[in-house]
KELO-204193 format. One record per residue (C-alpha): residue in one letter; x, y, z. Coordinates in steps of 0.5 Angstrom, whole numbers, padded with zeros to 4 digits, always signed. Layout:
N
AXYZ/...
# end
This chain:
460
M-0022+0022-0030/K-0021+0015-0027/K-0017+0013-0032/I-0012+0018-0031/F-0011+0015-0024/T-0010+0008-0027/F-0005+0011-0032/L-0001+0014-0026/C+0001+0007-0024/A+0003+0005-0031/L+0007+0011-0031/C+0011+0009-0025/V+0013+0002-0028/F+0015+0005-0034/M+0020+0010-0030/G+0025+0004-0030/N+0026+0005-0037/I+0026+0013-0037/A+0031+0013-0031/A+0036+0009-0035/Q+0039+0015-0039/S+0045+0018-0037/E+0046+0026-0040/T+0042+0025-0046/F+0036+0022-0049/D+0033+0020-0056/I+0026+0018-0058/S+0027+0019-0065/T+0025+0012-0067/Y+0018+0014-0064/I+0012+0015-0069/P+0007+0018-0065/P+0000+0016-0067/K-0004+0020-0072/G-0006+0028-0070/W+0000+0028-0064/K+0005+0034-0065/K+0012+0033-0063/D+0017+0039-0061/K+0024+0038-0058/S+0029+0042-0055/E+0036+0041-0052/S+0033+0040-0045/A+0026+0037-0047/V+0022+0033-0052/Q+0014+0034-0052/F+0008+0031-0055/S+0001+0034-0055/K-0005+0033-0058/E-0012+0037-0058/D-0019+0037-0060/A-0022+0044-0061/A-0029+0041-0062/K-0029+0037-0056/G-0025+0042-0052/T-0020+0036-0050/Y-0012+0036-0050/C-0006+0032-0047/M+0001+0035-0047/I+0007+0030-0045/T+0014+0033-0043/L+0020+0029-0042/L+0025+0033-0039/K+0033+0032-0039/A+0036+0028-0033/V+0039+0033-0028/P+0043+0032-0022/G+0039+0030-0016/T+0039+0027-0009/A+0038+0020-0007/N+0031+0022-0004/S+0026+0021-0009/K+0021+0025-0005/E+0026+0031-0004/N+0027+0031-0012/F+0019+0030-0013/D+0018+0036-0009/A+0024+0040-0012/A+0021+0039-0019/W+0014+0040-0017/D+0016+0047-0014/N+0021+0049-0019/V+0018+0046-0026/V+0010+0044-0025/K+0009+0051-0021/E+0012+0055-0026/M+0008+0052-0032/V+0001+0052-0029/K-0003+0054-0023/V-0004+0049-0018/T-0010+0049-0014/A-0008+0044-0009/A-0002+0040-0006/P-0001+0034-0010/E-0004+0027-0009/M+0002+0023-0008/Q+0002+0015-0010/A+0007+0010-0007/P+0014+0010-0010/V+0016+0004-0014/K+0023+0002-0014/E+0027-0001-0020/D+0034-0003-0020/G+0037+0002-0016/W+0032+0007-0019/E+0026+0010-0015/A+0020+0013-0018/Q+0016+0018-0014/S+0009+0021-0017/G+0003+0025-0016/Y-0002+0029-0019/A-0007+0035-0018/S-0012+0040-0021/Y-0009+0046-0025/E-0011+0052-0029/M-0007+0055-0035/E-0010+0060-0039/G-0017+0059-0037/N-0016+0051-0038/K-0017+0047-0032/G-0015+0039-0032/I-0010+0035-0028/V-0003+0035-0028/V+0001+0029-0027/L+0009+0029-0025/V+0013+0023-0024/T+0020+0024-0022/S+0025+0018-0022/S+0031+0018-0018/G+0038+0014-0018/F+0045+0015-0018/E+0045+0022-0016/K+0040+0024-0022/M+0033+0025-0023/V+0029+0025-0029/N+0022+0028-0030/I+0015+0027-0034/I+0010+0032-0034/I+0003+0031-0036/L-0002+0036-0037/T-0009+0034-0039/N-0017+0035-0038/T-0019+0028-0041/D-0018+0020-0040/V-0019+0019-0048/Y-0011+0019-0049/E-0009+0014-0044/N-0007+0009-0049/D-0003+0014-0053/M+0001+0016-0047/T+0002+0009-0045/G+0005+0007-0052/F+0009+0013-0052/L+0012+0011-0045/G+0013+0004-0048/S+0017+0006-0054/V+0022+0011-0051/N+0029+0009-0053/F+0035+0012-0050/K+0042+0013-0053/K+0046+0011-0047/P+0043+0005-0042/L+0044+0006-0034/V+0051+0003-0032/D+0052+0000-0025/P+0058+0004-0022/V+0060-0003-0019/A+0059-0008-0024/K+0060-0004-0030/K+0055-0007-0034/P+0048-0004-0037/L+0042-0005-0032/T+0036-0008-0036/V+0029-0007-0033/Q+0023-0011-0035/P+0017-0007-0035/K+0011-0010-0032/N+0004-0011-0035/P+0000-0005-0034/A-0006-0009-0035/S-0004-0013-0028/I-0004-0006-0024/T-0010-0005-0019/T-0012+0002-0018/A-0012+0003-0010/K-0017+0006-0006/K-0016+0013-0004/D-0017+0014+0003/G-0014+0020+0005/F-0007+0017+0007/A-0001+0018+0003/F+0001+0011+0001/S-0005+0006-0001/T+0000+0001-0005/T+0006-0002-0002/N+0011-0006-0007/F+0014-0011-0002/D+0021-0014-0004/D+0019-0021-0005/G+0015-0019-0011/W+0008-0018-0008/T+0004-0012-0009/G-0001-0009-0004/T-0007-0004-0005/V-0012-0001-0001/Q-0019-0003-0003/E-0026-0002+0000/D-0027-0008+0003/W-0020-0012+0003/V-0013-0011+0002/Q-0011-0014-0005/V-0004-0017-0006/T-0002-0019-0012/K+0004-0023-0016/G+0004-0025-0023/N-0003-0028-0024/T-0004-0030-0017/K-0009-0025-0012/V-0010-0025-0005/L-0016-0021-0002/I-0014-0020+0006/H-0022-0019+0008/Y-0023-0013+0013/P-0026-0016+0020/N-0034-0017+0018/K-0039-0018+0024/N-0043-0022+0020/A-0038-0027+0017/D-0034-0027+0023/A-0040-0029+0028/Y-0038-0035+0032/N-0042-0041+0030/S-0041-0047+0035/V-0041-0052+0028/L-0035-0050+0024/M-0038-0052+0018/D-0044-0048+0018/G-0040-0042+0020/L-0035-0043+0014/K-0041-0044+0009/N-0044-0037+0012/A-0037-0034+0011/W-0037-0036+0004/N-0044-0034+0002/I-0042-0027+0005/L-0035-0026+0003/V-0034-0030-0003/A-0040-0032-0007/P-0042-0024-0009/K-0036-0024-0014/Y-0038-0030-0018/S-0043-0031-0023/S-0043-0039-0022/A-0038-0044-0018/S-0037-0052-0019/N-0033-0057-0015/F-0034-0054-0008/E-0030-0057-0003/F-0031-0055+0005/K-0026-0058+0009/P-0026-0054+0016/I-0021-0058+0021/S-0023-0058+0028/G-0018-0057+0034/W-0015-0052+0039/Q-0014-0047+0034/S-0019-0049+0028/I-0018-0048+0021/E-0023-0046+0016/F-0022-0048+0009/A-0026-0048+0003/E-0025-0048-0005/A-0029-0048-0012/D-0028-0047-0019/A-0032-0040-0020/V-0033-0035-0026/E-0031-0028-0024/K-0037-0023-0026/T-0032-0018-0027/S-0028-0021-0033/G-0032-0028-0034/K-0026-0032-0033/T-0026-0038-0029/V-0021-0038-0023/H-0020-0043-0017/V-0022-0040-0011/V-0020-0042-0004/L-0023-0038+0003/F-0018-0039+0009/K-0018-0037+0016/Y-0013-0039+0022/N-0017-0039+0028/Y-0012-0037+0033/S-0013-0037+0040/G-0013-0030+0041/G-0018-0029+0036/N-0014-0025+0031/G-0015-0029+0025/K-0017-0026+0018/F-0021-0029+0013/M-0017-0029+0006/E-0019-0031-0001/F-0014-0034-0005/I-0015-0033-0013/T-0011-0037-0018/P-0012-0039-0025/D-0013-0046-0023/K-0012-0051-0017/N-0005-0053-0019/S-0003-0046-0019/F-0006-0045-0012/E-0002-0051-0010/Q+0004-0050-0013/E+0005-0043-0009/F+0001-0045-0003/G+0002-0052-0002/A-0004-0057-0002/Y-0010-0058+0003/H-0008-0063+0009/P-0012-0065+0015/D-0008-0062+0020/T-0008-0056+0024/Y+0000-0054+0023/G+0004-0053+0016/W+0000-0047+0014/E+0005-0042+0014/K+0005-0040+0007/M-0002-0038+0007/E-0002-0035+0014/K+0004-0030+0012/M+0000-0027+0007/A-0004-0023+0013/N+0002-0019+0014/Y+0002-0016+0007/N-0004-0011+0010/R+0002-0006+0011/F+0003+0001+0009/A+0008+0006+0010/V+0007+0012+0014/A+0008+0020+0012/A+0008+0026+0017/T+0002+0028+0014/D-0002+0022+0016/L-0001+0023+0023/K-0004+0029+0025/G-0009+0028+0030/T-0010+0024+0036/W-0008+0017+0036/T-0010+0012+0043/N-0009+0005+0045/N-0012+0002+0051/F-0012-0005+0054/T-0014-0008+0060/G-0012-0015+0063/L-0013-0019+0069/T-0009-0025+0072/Q-0012-0029+0077/Y-0008-0032+0082/V-0010-0039+0085/N-0006-0043+0090/A-0003-0049+0087/Y-0005-0054+0093/T-0012-0052+0095/G-0015-0049+0088/A-0017-0043+0093/S-0016-0036+0090/A-0010-0032+0092/G-0012-0026+0090/A-0012-0022+0083/N-0007-0018+0080/T-0010-0012+0075/H-0007-0008+0070/A-0010-0002+0065/S-0006+0003+0061/N-0008+0008+0056/E-0003+0011+0052/I-0004+0018+0047/F+0000+0021+0042/E-0003+0028+0040/F+0000+0030+0033/A+0000+0038+0032/P+0002+0042+0026/G+0009+0044+0025/N+0011+0037+0027/T+0010+0038+0034/Y+0007+0032+0039/K+0004+0031+0046/W+0005+0024+0049/S+0002+0021+0055/I+0001+0015+0059/G-0003+0013+0065/V-0003+0006+0068/A-0006+0003+0074/S-0004-0004+0076/G-0003-0008+0083/F-0007-0013+0087/V-0015-0011+0087/G-0015-0007+0094/N-0008-0004+0093/I-0008-0002+0086/K-0003+0004+0084/F-0003+0009+0079/Q+0002+0012+0075/S+0003+0017+0069/A+0008+0020+0065/K+0007+0026+0060/A+0012+0029+0055/N+0012+0034+0049/G+0017+0036+0043/K+0018+0035+0036/F+0017+0029+0031/T+0020+0027+0025/V+0019+0021+0020/P+0026+0019+0018/N+0023+0014+0013/N+0016+0012+0011/W+0017+0006+0016/Q+0020+0010+0022/V+0018+0016+0027/S+0022+0019+0032/F+0021+0023+0038/S+0025+0028+0041/D+0023+0026+0048/I+0019+0020+0051/E+0020+0018+0058/G+0026+0023+0059/K+0030+0021+0052/P+0029+0021+0045/K+0026+0015+0042/K+0025+0012+0035/Y+0019+0007+0033/N+0018+0003+0027/A+0012+0004+0024/Y+0006+0002+0019/F-0001+0003+0018/S-0006-0003+0017/C-0013-0002+0014/I-0020-0004+0016/K-0026-0002+0013/G-0026+0006+0013/A-0020+0007+0018/R-0013+0005+0019/I-0009+0003+0025/L-0003+0006+0027/W+0003+0001+0029/L+0009+0003+0033/Q+0014-0001+0036/D+0020+0002+0040/T+0026+0000+0036/G+0030-0001+0043/Y+0025-0007+0045/G+0018-0010+0045/D+0013-0012+0040/Y+0008-0007+0036/T+0002-0004+0039/G-0004-0001+0035/Y-0007+0006+0036/G-0014+0008+0033/K-0015+0015+0031/K-0020+0019+0035/
# end
């Protein structure tokens, strides 16, 4: 069933077109492939096909637009409970995909296993919401062999009335993306494994990296790798080692190698080559890049473009300075995924230590040491309840003071990028929130909306 999950991504893209109807729809111009049966009623149109000998089947149902809310997740839940569950017996909660936004509409999708009259398979629901309307597509199938037929159906839908912008009073058009360019995200148990950024980049969770794509440009944000990240006093040797570990295994051959690291207080690791991809057989231009920040938080990133010119058009040409690399540096920020309330269940903790050594400015003698240690814990429990605690030890060595605080209450997720708590330090607090990925786990980042920077928490 792997192709079914790939096709689910394509469904969301085509929902921009599907949502573009008003009260009526018409797909009379669509000629179904041989063997497909078409049924139409006042409220829905349905296409179905089965192979009795092989025991395979697929049924696609497009439901007429009905009133909805501005919240795509609420509309999806309503359709799941009132439509899907009425059609089939669902054996699990839906596995949710990241929402896709197109010109004022937002498509929310999910899938689950089901049973119906002794048949078992996968049910897929895609709900597109916008302008107080929602449109639903439901697919029931037990095979992935009809993937091309399903994609063709969606691409040929023709509606009588296009979506009209209520302000501009002009029809809105949506250009569907190429389904072949969609990358399937790795399912890691979290609600969101894909992020569609406002500037056109799309990030997906993968086994060993986060993949970020826009058009024919691809960037792999590699997860920390002990062997590739190992310190080497010879910068060139360390760069070649990282290339051999992170880059070389994905390509069958390479040419035009250039390894051009830049030494400095915060050094640059830069290597490039033309290489042949094992998966596609295509020749691409590959750049391995890392900015070694003084704090040690640099990340290896692999930039993949059709050719060297394409790379330089997007990110700029190589230059032998340790500054001016912002276009490449910022790509590390795309390791960012939304947060659902169900993702938070469990205990998340952050602890850090610091030591400031004071020195007499005139004699150079020690003037004492000030130490600070902190441990903060969030425990998320069923019913959207939580417990919070923090312990702090600080002060000069020999006169360290200890402080602690606790709270508990209810939390909410007002949107997928924020978490609100009923009581933290005696008052309600709202935090900006997101997940970043490392191999086999995620880090929860929280930022008090009142002040301060993001702080990372790992799950126990």
